[in-house]
Backbone bond lengths (Angstrom), bond angles and torsions (degrees), N, CA, C in turn:
res aa  C-N    CA-C-N  psi(-1)  N-CA   C-N-CA  omega(-1)  CA-C   N-CA-C  phi
1 X - - - 1.439 - - 1.429 112.40 -
2 X 1.254 122.40 -46.28 1.463 124.25 179.43 1.521 114.41 -104.84
3 X 1.270 118.83 135.37 1.451 123.44 -177.41 1.639 108.15 -78.23
4 X 1.337 112.40 104.94 1.371 117.27 -171.16 1.578 111.65 -63.95
5 X 1.269 118.23 -34.01 1.438 115.16 -179.28 1.541 113.19 -65.43
6 X 1.271 117.84 -25.16 1.417 121.09 173.11 1.516 112.49 -62.62
7 X 1.282 111.69 -53.26 1.579 118.31 179.50 1.510 108.18 -62.10
8 X 1.278 119.32 -45.92 1.495 122.73 179.77 1.533 111.21 -58.02
9 X 1.300 115.27 -46.09 1.477 116.98 -177.72 1.494 113.07 -70.71
10 X 1.345 116.87 -35.85 1.451 116.62 175.69 1.444 113.98 -65.49
11 X 1.319 119.39 -31.19 1.505 123.18 173.66 1.586 109.37 -51.82
12 X 1.244 116.02 -34.54 1.424 116.77 -177.87 1.495 115.05 -64.62
13 X 1.289 117.18 -15.08 1.534 119.16 176.04 1.479 112.15 -65.62
14 X 1.422 118.83 -17.20 1.373 118.38 179.95 1.443 117.70 -99.28
15 X 1.342 115.05 -33.13 1.477 119.52 -166.87 1.573 110.28 -102.24
16 X 1.288 117.19 110.97 1.391 120.87 -178.22 1.513 111.68 -145.45
17 X 1.302 120.48 127.20 1.454 121.59 178.77 1.551 110.47 -82.17
18 X 1.263 116.63 -13.58 1.415 122.17 -176.99 1.508 111.43 -146.97
19 X 1.235 122.99 95.61 1.419 126.77 -173.85 1.600 110.21 -99.75
20 X 1.303 111.73 119.65 1.488 118.02 -179.16 1.475 111.16 -111.15
21 X 1.308 121.00 123.17 1.426 123.88 -173.52 1.524 111.27 -108.19
22 X 1.236 120.40 150.73 1.475 122.54 173.59 1.530 108.01 -73.01
23 X 1.309 112.60 155.15 1.489 116.94 -174.28 1.565 107.89 -63.17
24 X 1.332 114.39 154.59 1.406 119.93 174.68 1.582 112.48 100.20
25 X 1.293 116.18 173.48 1.396 125.45 -179.69 1.530 111.22 -105.33
26 X 1.303 119.41 -175.64 1.457 121.59 174.59 1.526 114.66 115.64
27 X 1.285 113.20 -150.92 1.532 118.89 -174.22 1.618 109.84 -58.53
28 X 1.243 120.14 -33.66 1.496 120.63 -178.34 1.515 107.61 -61.95
29 X 1.263 119.07 -37.60 1.467 118.73 179.78 1.546 115.01 -69.29
30 X 1.343 113.73 -30.45 1.467 115.47 172.22 1.544 113.20 -63.98
31 X 1.261 115.06 -40.61 1.529 120.79 176.99 1.496 111.69 -67.10
32 X 1.351 114.82 -43.48 1.413 120.19 178.25 1.533 113.84 -62.03
33 X 1.286 114.69 -41.79 1.509 119.58 176.28 1.498 111.89 -54.57
34 X 1.316 116.68 -46.28 1.506 119.43 178.31 1.489 111.33 -64.87
35 X 1.384 120.08 -39.68 1.453 125.21 177.68 1.506 109.17 -58.27
36 X 1.366 115.27 -50.90 1.528 122.22 -176.02 1.466 109.14 -58.63
37 X 1.343 117.53 -40.38 1.458 120.26 -175.06 1.615 110.44 -70.48
38 X 1.365 115.12 -34.60 1.457 116.47 178.19 1.470 109.90 -73.73
39 X 1.307 120.95 -37.67 1.420 122.79 175.64 1.533 110.73 -60.54
40 X 1.280 118.98 -37.47 1.467 125.74 178.66 1.612 107.48 -63.69
41 X 1.363 117.76 -43.73 1.298 121.38 -174.74 1.569 112.12 -69.92
42 X 1.373 115.04 -42.07 1.391 123.47 179.83 1.542 112.89 -65.20
43 X 1.327 115.66 -35.27 1.429 125.16 -179.46 1.525 114.49 -78.66
44 X 1.322 118.26 -16.57 1.440 124.36 -176.30 1.530 111.25 -63.36
45 X 1.287 119.03 116.76 1.442 122.40 -175.18 1.504 109.67 -67.04
46 X 1.341 118.35 -33.83 1.467 119.30 -176.06 1.575 108.87 -73.88
47 X 1.359 118.40 -36.50 1.402 123.20 175.58 1.497 115.93 -62.11
48 X 1.406 112.63 -32.06 1.362 116.99 178.62 1.486 114.10 -65.76
49 X 1.260 116.42 -18.47 1.542 122.67 176.42 1.521 110.17 -88.93
50 X 1.325 118.92 -8.82 1.446 121.40 179.14 1.478 112.05 -131.77
51 X 1.378 110.85 92.41 1.513 115.25 -175.70 1.449 114.75 -60.61
52 X 1.345 118.12 -37.31 1.507 118.65 -175.42 1.519 110.37 -71.35
53 X 1.334 118.09 -40.64 1.407 119.11 -177.91 1.589 108.78 -69.13
54 X 1.399 118.76 -41.64 1.399 120.84 174.60 1.515 116.40 -55.81
55 X 1.353 113.41 -45.07 1.511 123.61 176.05 1.533 108.12 -56.76
56 X 1.316 117.62 -47.62 1.425 121.20 -175.51 1.580 109.29 -68.44
57 X 1.237 120.98 -37.89 1.494 123.23 -179.91 1.558 106.88 -71.07
58 X 1.288 120.60 -37.64 1.449 122.10 177.81 1.548 108.47 -63.92
59 X 1.280 121.13 -49.43 1.403 127.65 -179.26 1.562 109.27 -57.77
60 X 1.292 116.38 -43.05 1.416 119.63 179.04 1.469 113.84 -62.60
61 X 1.299 115.90 -42.52 1.487 120.10 -178.76 1.517 109.47 -74.03
62 X 1.263 124.56 -37.16 1.400 126.38 173.92 1.422 114.76 -55.63
63 X 1.373 114.42 -41.13 1.448 122.29 -177.05 1.599 113.17 -69.65
64 X 1.317 114.50 -16.29 1.446 118.49 -179.68 1.589 111.06 -78.64
65 X 1.347 116.48 -11.70 1.467 117.01 -175.57 1.596 111.56 -121.14
66 X 1.373 113.28 -14.35 1.514 117.16 -176.16 1.510 104.93 -102.71
67 X 1.308 115.43 133.49 1.548 124.62 172.42 1.502 104.46 -96.56
68 X 1.366 112.81 90.68 1.507 119.90 -175.69 1.430 111.69 -67.03
69 X 1.322 118.93 -37.12 1.426 119.88 -176.79 1.617 107.74 -66.17
70 X 1.332 119.91 -42.31 1.442 120.10 178.44 1.478 113.82 -66.80
71 X 1.368 115.54 -33.76 1.449 120.69 -174.38 1.527 104.57 -73.78
72 X 1.334 119.76 -44.02 1.386 124.14 -178.94 1.564 113.15 -62.45
73 X 1.269 112.52 -38.45 1.475 120.94 178.77 1.517 111.18 -63.90
74 X 1.323 112.32 -48.52 1.535 117.39 179.24 1.448 109.32 -69.09
75 X 1.364 122.25 -36.97 1.401 117.38 -176.51 1.494 114.49 -75.37
76 X 1.320 121.83 -23.27 1.414 125.38 171.50 1.536 110.86 -76.72
77 X 1.325 118.68 -25.63 1.458 122.17 173.61 1.562 109.38 63.27
78 X 1.311 113.71 -133.46 1.515 123.26 -172.44 1.524 111.95 -65.50
79 X 1.320 114.06 -19.52 1.454 118.83 175.08 1.534 116.82 -73.74
80 X 1.324 115.31 -23.67 1.425 120.42 -178.37 1.507 115.59 -54.07
81 X 1.334 120.09 -47.96 1.472 124.69 178.61 1.518 116.64 -66.63
82 X 1.319 111.36 -16.17 1.519 118.23 176.95 1.548 113.95 -83.90
83 X 1.319 114.27 -7.32 1.464 117.55 -176.69 1.549 111.58 -94.35
84 X 1.245 115.33 151.37 1.548 121.79 179.25 1.503 105.85 -77.22
85 X 1.292 113.47 168.91 1.538 118.01 -178.06 1.571 108.24 -64.06
86 X 1.224 119.02 -37.89 1.467 125.99 176.42 1.496 114.01 -60.52
87 X 1.376 113.66 -44.33 1.462 124.99 175.22 1.558 114.01 -61.47
88 X 1.248 112.91 -44.24 1.424 122.92 175.80 1.511 114.20 -59.08
89 X 1.271 110.75 -48.22 1.494 121.19 176.28 1.483 112.99 -57.89
90 X 1.333 114.04 -46.62 1.466 120.04 -178.95 1.525 110.52 -70.32
91 X 1.340 118.75 -36.06 1.426 120.43 -179.34 1.480 110.64 -69.61
92 X 1.296 118.39 -40.65 1.467 120.97 177.52 1.552 110.99 -62.01
93 X 1.334 115.73 -39.09 1.463 116.98 -179.06 1.498 113.56 -68.69
94 X 1.407 112.06 -37.52 1.490 119.70 176.10 1.510 112.65 -65.76
95 X 1.327 115.64 -45.30 1.449 123.24 179.05 1.550 111.79 -60.08
96 X 1.357 112.06 -49.31 1.573 117.00 176.51 1.511 111.92 -60.02
97 X 1.345 115.07 -43.40 1.488 114.09 178.67 1.566 114.84 -66.76
98 X 1.324 115.34 -32.01 1.466 117.76 173.78 1.558 110.70 -64.02
99 X 1.281 115.99 -51.71 1.484 119.38 179.33 1.460 113.58 -56.96
100 X 1.386 115.12 -52.00 1.470 119.87 -178.34 1.457 113.53 -57.43
101 X 1.314 120.62 -45.19 1.412 127.05 -176.56 1.623 107.92 -72.67
102 X 1.273 115.81 -40.77 1.494 120.17 -176.71 1.673 105.83 -64.07
103 X 1.416 117.02 -49.23 1.372 112.88 179.43 1.551 115.11 -70.59
104 X 1.283 116.45 -40.14 1.473 119.27 177.27 1.552 109.97 -54.30
105 X 1.301 117.39 -50.65 1.491 117.39 -176.95 1.459 114.08 -66.64
106 X 1.415 121.06 -28.30 1.473 121.37 173.78 1.517 111.21 -77.84
107 X 1.358 116.50 -38.13 1.436 117.75 179.70 1.482 114.51 -62.09
108 X 1.326 116.56 -32.42 1.403 118.61 -177.89 1.533 113.06 -70.22
109 X 1.309 118.51 -17.34 1.454 120.10 176.03 1.530 111.95 -114.73
110 X 1.309 117.57 19.92 1.462 120.45 -177.50 1.479 110.26 -115.95
111 X 1.418 119.80 143.86 1.432 120.36 -176.81 1.405 114.10 -166.33
112 X 1.344 119.02 166.88 1.425 127.07 178.40 1.548 113.37 59.35
113 X 1.272 117.87 38.69 1.503 121.63 179.53 1.542 105.22 -102.05
114 X 1.367 110.42 156.26 1.553 119.86 171.93 1.448 105.66 -121.48
115 X 1.350 114.47 140.23 1.546 119.87 174.17 1.511 106.11 -120.09
116 X 1.309 114.54 120.56 1.505 118.74 175.48 1.549 103.80 -107.70
117 X 1.411 108.85 121.04 1.422 117.33 173.93 1.553 110.61 -84.58
118 X 1.305 117.91 124.87 1.396 122.45 -170.23 1.584 112.97 -94.17
119 X 1.315 111.46 -49.11 1.518 113.59 176.71 1.583 108.65 -175.36
120 X 1.323 114.34 170.31 1.498 116.61 177.75 1.546 105.51 -127.53
121 X 1.298 113.56 141.25 1.524 120.89 171.46 1.486 107.48 -114.74
122 X 1.317 116.70 130.36 1.472 122.21 -170.22 1.529 110.56 -142.63
123 X 1.390 114.35 143.32 1.377 122.97 166.85 1.581 104.63 -124.57
124 X 1.336 115.22 -161.23 1.483 114.21 -175.49 1.425 116.39 -62.82
125 X 1.333 121.69 -41.56 1.492 122.47 -174.68 1.451 112.77 -119.27
126 X 1.261 121.02 -13.75 1.523 125.29 -179.69 1.479 112.32 -120.75
127 X 1.327 113.01 150.95 1.501 120.49 173.89 1.456 114.79 -150.90
128 X 1.281 119.62 161.69 1.392 121.47 178.01 1.542 107.53 -139.71
129 X 1.339 115.13 122.37 1.419 124.37 177.23 1.516 108.54 -98.71
130 X 1.335 116.76 118.74 1.427 123.78 -179.95 1.480 114.97 -101.45
131 X 1.286 120.23 128.07 1.474 126.04 -175.01 1.528 110.80 -146.89
132 X 1.305 112.72 172.16 1.480 117.59 174.22 1.564 107.17 -140.73
133 X 1.332 113.88 149.17 1.430 120.34 -175.38 1.561 105.57 -111.28
134 X 1.346 114.81 135.45 1.418 117.52 -177.44 1.650 100.30 -118.59
135 X 1.321 116.84 122.99 1.358 122.36 -177.97 1.526 113.26 -84.83
136 X 1.319 115.44 170.17 1.558 118.47 -178.36 1.519 110.66 -61.09
137 X 1.381 119.46 -24.26 1.377 125.99 177.19 1.570 115.14 -88.16
138 X 1.336 111.69 3.82 1.499 119.49 178.62 1.469 114.09 72.18
139 X 1.350 115.66 16.34 1.413 119.16 165.27 1.556 113.36 -75.95
140 X 1.313 114.42 152.47 1.484 116.92 -178.66 1.457 113.61 -135.01
141 X 1.375 119.45 142.90 1.406 124.90 175.15 1.519 109.82 -141.73
142 X 1.317 117.13 148.62 1.422 121.24 -176.16 1.594 105.98 -84.11
143 X 1.377 113.64 145.25 1.432 121.68 -176.90 1.543 108.24 -143.48
144 X 1.314 114.54 109.20 1.468 118.27 -175.31 1.525 110.58 -116.68
145 X 1.262 114.34 144.19 1.514 116.94 -176.21 1.578 108.71 -114.18
146 X 1.311 120.28 122.61 1.391 121.07 172.47 1.483 112.29 -92.67
147 X 1.229 117.01 128.24 1.512 119.00 -171.98 1.539 114.64 -128.39
148 X 1.227 116.15 155.84 1.447 123.97 -178.28 1.506 107.69 -128.06
149 X 1.342 116.11 144.03 1.523 122.70 177.23 1.517 110.83 -85.46
150 X 1.404 115.00 109.06 1.371 115.59 -179.68 1.559 109.63 -111.05
151 X 1.398 114.56 100.51 1.440 119.80 -175.89 1.422 112.18 51.90
152 X 1.392 116.19 49.23 1.502 119.93 171.21 1.466 112.29 90.87
153 X 1.339 120.89 -8.32 1.448 124.45 -178.98 1.467 110.44 -112.61
154 X 1.287 118.16 133.18 1.554 124.14 -175.51 1.558 103.52 -90.36
155 X 1.335 114.99 124.17 1.426 123.61 179.42 1.504 111.13 -128.74
156 X 1.399 115.63 142.80 1.386 123.04 177.23 1.577 114.52 -73.03
157 X 1.325 113.43 126.22 1.472 112.88 176.80 1.569 112.24 -120.39
158 X 1.413 115.62 1.88 1.392 121.94 174.50 1.453 110.50 -166.22
159 X 1.333 120.43 152.69 1.395 123.89 177.97 1.571 103.64 -130.97
160 X 1.351 113.57 135.55 1.448 119.28 178.04 1.514 110.63 -118.06
161 X 1.315 115.15 122.97 1.468 123.48 -174.19 1.559 107.87 -119.56
162 X 1.363 112.46 112.88 1.454 119.88 -176.54 1.566 112.14 49.66
163 X 1.356 110.13 43.12 1.453 115.90 173.16 1.583 112.71 84.22
164 X 1.320 117.71 -0.42 1.478 121.44 -179.69 1.544 108.66 -102.88
165 X 1.305 115.26 118.07 1.502 117.75 175.87 1.493 117.10 -75.39
166 X 1.287 121.45 128.03 1.486 124.28 -177.36 1.547 104.60 -64.60
167 X 1.310 120.40 -46.81 1.440 118.42 -179.14 1.509 111.11 -61.12
168 X 1.307 117.41 -47.18 1.505 118.84 -177.27 1.541 108.65 -61.60
169 X 1.307 118.83 -39.07 1.365 124.91 176.21 1.544 112.06 -55.37
170 X 1.316 112.99 -51.72 1.521 115.86 178.72 1.564 110.56 -65.77
171 X 1.302 116.21 -39.49 1.499 121.31 -176.40 1.517 110.84 -59.43
172 X 1.338 115.88 -39.84 1.436 122.09 178.56 1.534 110.06 -65.59
173 X 1.310 117.40 -49.11 1.447 122.50 177.54 1.486 116.71 -63.11
174 X 1.372 114.57 -41.84 1.449 117.86 179.14 1.509 113.13 -69.43
175 X 1.379 115.66 -39.50 1.440 119.40 178.64 1.588 111.54 -62.34
176 X 1.296 116.31 -41.64 1.424 125.02 177.00 1.533 111.81 -56.73
177 X 1.486 116.68 -43.85 1.373 118.84 -179.52 1.546 111.09 -71.63
178 X 1.228 115.29 -40.28 1.514 120.65 -176.49 1.496 109.13 -64.17
179 X 1.335 115.42 -45.61 1.469 123.34 -172.92 1.556 109.95 -68.61
180 X 1.382 115.41 -31.23 1.458 119.23 -175.73 1.515 111.87 -92.44
181 X 1.314 115.26 -39.39 1.442 123.02 -176.94 1.510 120.14 -121.15
182 X 1.222 120.96 -8.68 1.456 123.50 179.99 1.541 113.96 98.37
183 X 1.266 118.42 162.97 1.415 125.54 -174.53 1.553 109.81 -65.88
184 X 1.352 118.79 -44.23 1.497 119.95 178.25 1.556 112.17 -51.05
185 X 1.333 115.09 -37.40 1.413 115.29 -176.59 1.549 111.41 -69.52
186 X 1.274 120.50 -35.83 1.447 125.19 170.82 1.502 111.45 -56.57
187 X 1.291 118.90 -46.47 1.385 121.79 179.59 1.516 111.73 -63.31
188 X 1.260 118.66 -40.91 1.433 124.19 175.46 1.542 111.38 -60.08
189 X 1.271 117.95 -46.39 1.405 123.50 179.22 1.550 112.87 -60.81
190 X 1.387 113.45 -44.43 1.473 117.99 -179.79 1.541 108.59 -68.23
191 X 1.247 119.06 -35.16 1.499 121.34 174.98 1.462 112.41 -61.33
192 X 1.326 116.78 -45.54 1.429 125.60 -174.43 1.637 108.54 -67.55
193 X 1.317 115.95 -44.28 1.371 124.07 177.40 1.539 115.61 -63.41
194 X 1.303 114.81 -40.50 1.386 121.64 -179.55 1.524 108.91 -68.13
195 X 1.292 116.81 -45.28 1.503 121.62 -178.71 1.592 110.25 -61.09
196 X 1.328 114.27 -31.36 1.521 119.87 -179.51 1.590 108.62 -71.09
197 X 1.357 115.43 -31.18 1.447 118.44 -174.10 1.578 113.21 -91.16
198 X 1.348 114.72 -14.42 1.403 114.91 -173.43 1.576 118.14 -61.37
199 X 1.266 118.14 -36.36 1.471 124.16 -176.66 1.590 110.81 -68.16
200 X 1.279 123.15 124.81 1.477 125.82 179.48 1.529 108.50 -60.74
């Protein structure tokens, strides 16, 4: 159901032994702050001895930079407005749990990456931070963050890896499941996938 390479690659946005930022302040620094905090958590020797606490700290930090509500809404696409308030709330929670646990599980086994921040493009309420990730094997891939200003705080609402939008990828998959089997089946699949990812 889910393209593993997308989730694995996005995890790279957090784990970097050497983070290089473009000159200047702004949205890039907001992303870098989250990256630095995750690196700190993963490198903490005490947390390495406590898988549960480390996972909780990672999820907490990830949630400070991701706008789960906006990502969930965009991922559900045209089906969002058809949902009740209770269904929307449940879907956002499931979607957030899926992303948190997906990223946390990948981050825990990811290392020796470099992130080079190239530039940011910004208007009043939207921005895009462009970067590239260099792996330990010297492979490179582009990684861009689409962000929205929420009451003065910049939050990620989409991640684009090598030109592939994470939100668009999910929207295509979710739409296919809903069209073929109905919305309850999508909820069931999300719950199953989330449960599989929960254990460190």
